[in-house]
Structure formats: structure tokens, C-alpha cells
N, C-alpha and C positions, 0 to 999 in steps of 0.2 A: 187301337186308336190311330187315326190318320194324322200324319204330321206334314204340314206344308213345307215346301223347299225354303221359304223365308224363315220359318221357325227353326229349321235345321241349321240354317246359316247363322242365326243369332246365337244358337247354342254352340256352334263350332268355333266361332271367332274368339269368344272369351277363353275357351279351353286352349286354343292355340297360343294366345298371349300368355296365359298362365303357365303353360308347359315349360316356359323358360325357367321357372322357379319350382313348380310342383305339379303333380297330376291333378286333373279335375276331380278325381275320386278322393283326393286327400290321402291316399295310401302311401305316397312317397314323401317322406319328410326330409327334403334337401336342406343342408346346413347353409346359412348365409355366408357370404365371403367374410373373412376376418376383417375387423375394423380396428385401427389403432385407437387406444383410449385418448380422449381429449387431453391436451397438455394442461397442467395446472395454470391458472391465470397468473400472469407476471405482474408483480406489483406496479401500479401506475405511478410514474414519477411526474410530479408537478413540474411545470416549466419554470426554470430559474435563470437568472442572469447575475452578473457581478459588476460592481462599480469599475469604471475604467481607470480611476486613480486609486493608488494604494491607501488603505486606512492605516497601515503600519509597514515600515520598510527600513532596510539598511542597505545603502548602496556601497558601503565600505570605501568612501571617497576621502577619508582622512587617515593618513598614515599613523601608525603607532598602536596603542592599546585599543582593542575593540570598544565600541561605545558602551559605557557602563550604564547608561540609561535604558539600554535595550537588552543587554546580556549580562548574565551571571555565570557561575561555573560550578559544576559538580567537582569536588576535590577528593582525592584519595583513591581507594580501591573499591569502595562500596562493599556490599555483602557478597562474599564468595566471588570476587572479581566481577562486581555488578550483576551477579546472578548468572553469569555466562562463563565463569572461569577464565576471564580475560587476564592478560599479562602486563597491562600498563597501569601506571600511577597517573591519575589526572591532576593537572596543575592549572593555575591561572597565570603562568609565566609567559612573557613574550616569546621565549624560546619555543613554546608550544602553540601559541595563538597570537597572531599579529596581523595588522593590516599594512600592506606594502603596495604602492602604486595602484591603488584602487581595488585591491583584491585581498580578501581574508585568507590567511594561510594557517591551517591547523596541521601541525607536524608531529608525527610520532617519532621519537628518538630512542636509540638504544643506549640507555644510561640508567644506572641503578638509582632507585629512589623508593623509600617506603617499603622495602622488601620486594620490590618488583624490578625486572630487568629493563623495562621500557617506561618512558613518559609520553604523555599526549595531552590533549585537551578535549573537554566536553562542555560546550557552551549551551546555555539554556536561557529561554526567554521568560521563564516562570516568574510571575509577579510584575513583569515588565511588558509582556506581550502574551495575553491569554485570549483565546478565540473560541467562539462557538459558530461553526460553519464559515464558509468563505472559499476563496481561491488562493492557493499558496504556490508561489513560483520561486524556485531556487535554481540559479544558473551556476553550475559547478563542474570542475574537472577533478577526477578521482585519482587517488594514489595508486601506485602499482607495486606488485611484489607479493609473494606468498606469505600469508600471515596478516596482511592488512585487512581491516574490516571497517570501512567508512560507512556512515549513515547520516541521512537527513530525515528526521522523523518527529513524531509528536507523542506526548504522554498527557494524561489527564492532569489538570492543575489541582484538582481535589479528588481524593479517592472515594467518590460518592457511592460506588457500588462495591468497594472493598479493594484489597491489594491485587496486584497483577495476577492473572489477566482480567479480573472481573471488571475493572474500570476501563479496560481497552488500551490499545496501542495502534498507532498508524505509522507505517514506514513509507515515507514518500519515495525514498531511494535507499536501497541497501546493496552492498557489493562486497564480494570476498575475493582477495587477490589471487587465489589458486584457480578461480574460474573467471578469468579476466574479461571475457566478452559479454557475460550475462549480467544484466542489471535487474533488480527485483523491486516490486511494489507489493506490500503485504499489510494485512490487518490481523490483529489478535484480539480475541474476546474470550469470555469464559467458555463458550460453546466451541469456538474456533481458535485454537492456539497451537503454537509450536511444541509445547510440552506434551501434548497428546496427539500430535501429528495431524491436526484438523485445521490448521491455519488456512486462511484464504489469501491468495495472491496471484500475481502474474509476473511475467518477466519478458524482457526483450533483449535481442542481441544488438549490442552497441559496440561496433568494432573500435571506435576511437574514444571510448569512455575515459581512458587514462591519458590521452594525448590532446584532446580538445574539450572545450566547454560544451555542455549540453543542458537543456532546460528540463528540469524535473518539476512537474506540476501536479497539484492535487485539487480537485473540485469536491468540496464537502457540503452536502445539502441534507435536510432532514430525511430525504428519500434514498440517498446513495452516496457512496464514496467512489470517486473515479480517479485513477492514476494515469498520467500521461508522461511520455518522454518525447521531447521535441514536438509537442502538440499532437502526438499520435497516441490513441487510447491503448493502454497496456493492461488495465485491470479495472473491473467494475464490481462493487459489492453493494447489493441492494438491502435496504431495510426490510427485513421479513416481518416486522411488527410482531415479534414473539417475546418482547421484553428485553431487559438489559443483558441477559446472557448471550444473546446474539447481536444486540445493538446497544452498546453503552455510549454511543456517540451522540448523545443529546446534552452533553456537559462541556464545559470549556476545557480546551487542550492548549499546551504550549509547545514551542519548537525546541528541538535539540539538534546540534551539529557536532559530530565527533568522529575521531578515527580511533578505533579499538585495535588491539594487537592480540592475535591468537583467539582463544576462547572456543566455546563449543562448536561454533560454525566456522569462524574465521581461521581457526587453527586445525581444522580437520585434516589438512595435508601437511601439517607442521608449519614452522615459521622460519623463513630465510633471514638470518640476521644481517646479511649483506645488503638488503634492500633499504635499510634505514640509514638516514632519516627519510621518511615517506610523508608526502604532503598532499592534503586535499585543499584545492583552491576554490573559493566561493566568490563569484562576481557580485551577486546581489541576492537579497531575500525580500520578497514583496508579498503582502497580504491584501486581498481585495474583498470588500464587504459583499455578502450575499444580498441579492434583491429578489424578492418574490414577485412574479408577474401576476 
């Protein structure tokens, strides 16, 4: 059969183009270049904002005993040193919690009480300030010294999903004295918690955490929990929508302010008795209501 030049050209061109990937005969099965699998879709976070005026606050502008309409106290040693083998006995005495010159001072002291070698204070807003979502701002200066374990944190006001860690915990700020420059933001749930080494958290190096005041902030929405230090994002935990085991944060929580001594984490490098009394100072606590756009 006679084939014109034009027909030959039409046959040649497709073959030339296809030769980049395979032969025209189909005999060569070249493997395609590897392609990374698509990333799983990231949960979409709705746009949120917060009121500019606090819905609940303590400016600590009245010297003396902390405001009883806003704060109560956990007293004693709790179960097994509050579950962490801590060494302090918590009191409601002014020696351990007092407002002076516009600042709340929570002081851990080396003194025997209730079978413990140290005293301190653990202030709680439960029943006086219980919150579902919002922005939480706490301006504080941390104590220093090996064995100190200050925290600004939140616990569920009702154990709707069961005892810890099922109903959750939010640590706005945690610090251990033997690791002085690192400040931590953490959450605990049934799926993600420190007892099984799966807790979710972030940390930042704050060189002056113990000599200057810094702003510790938490933005809590139905979609995410975000932790900030001096308005810089340190930690983000998204609602995976897998149920309470990973997200129990759809119930009311309350605030806790305390300085622990020793314990499973704070005492990992021992306790230096010479650093006490050790004081955490809090300039203010402010809570802003969530607004859905």
C-alpha cells in the first residue's frame, strides 16, 4: 500500500510525543514518576472573635485576702499528692496567697504542715467563674528554683465524661524550676495525656519568665485551643471531631492558679530547699466572651 508523506507525518508526530512516556507499540511500560499522597484535609476552623471587655476578671487591685467572690481554695494534699506525688500542703492562709500592691502572690514555703515539708496555695474559680469557650489572659511572673512547679490552668467544672483525663485538662502555662527557660502549654484528654505519653503541647523559650511579667493567653473555641505567650502562638490543638476521647472541651471549665513543690515532673531533678520561699506573682486574670462571626 502506498502511504503519502502527509500520512507518515501524522503518524510520526503522535509517536514522537508519546515516546516521552511509552513506545507507540505499547511494549514498554514505563512507571510514572512517584507522587506524594494528598494530605488529609485539615479541619476547617470557623472565624471567631472575642469581646473587647472582660466578662470576668480579677485585677488584684485590693490588698489583702484574694476576692472570695471569685476564688476558693483546694486544701490539703489531695489524693497521693494531688495525683502527682507533690510535696506541699495547700492552704488558704495569707502566708501562701495574698494581694499586695496590685499583685497576687502565691508563695510556696518550706514549713511542715499536714505531714508535708512545704506549704503553698491552689486557688480555684470553680462555682465562681466557670466558662465554656473564650479568651483567657493571665499576666504573671514565675517563681525560680529547682523543685518549683507553678501552673495557670483549667479543669472541667463537672466530670461529664468521667475522672481525669476523660473530662480533659487545659494548661495555659506550666513551668518547672529545673528547666528555667522553657514554658509549656499543654492539653490532656483520654486519647492524649501525660500518663500514656501522648499529651499534646507546645513550648517556648522565655529567658525572663522568672524576672519579668509575661502574658499567657488561651483562645478556646469549638474548633481549636490555641496557646500564646506574649501574643505569639506557641500551641494549637484542633478539634478532630472524633468524640470526647480526643475533644472533651465542649463543657464548662474553671481556672486554677498554684505553685506546687516537687512531684512527678517538678521534682524530677530533686528539690532545692534553699530556694524557698518561692513566689508566683499574678498581675491580672481576664476572661473574654467568644463571639461567632
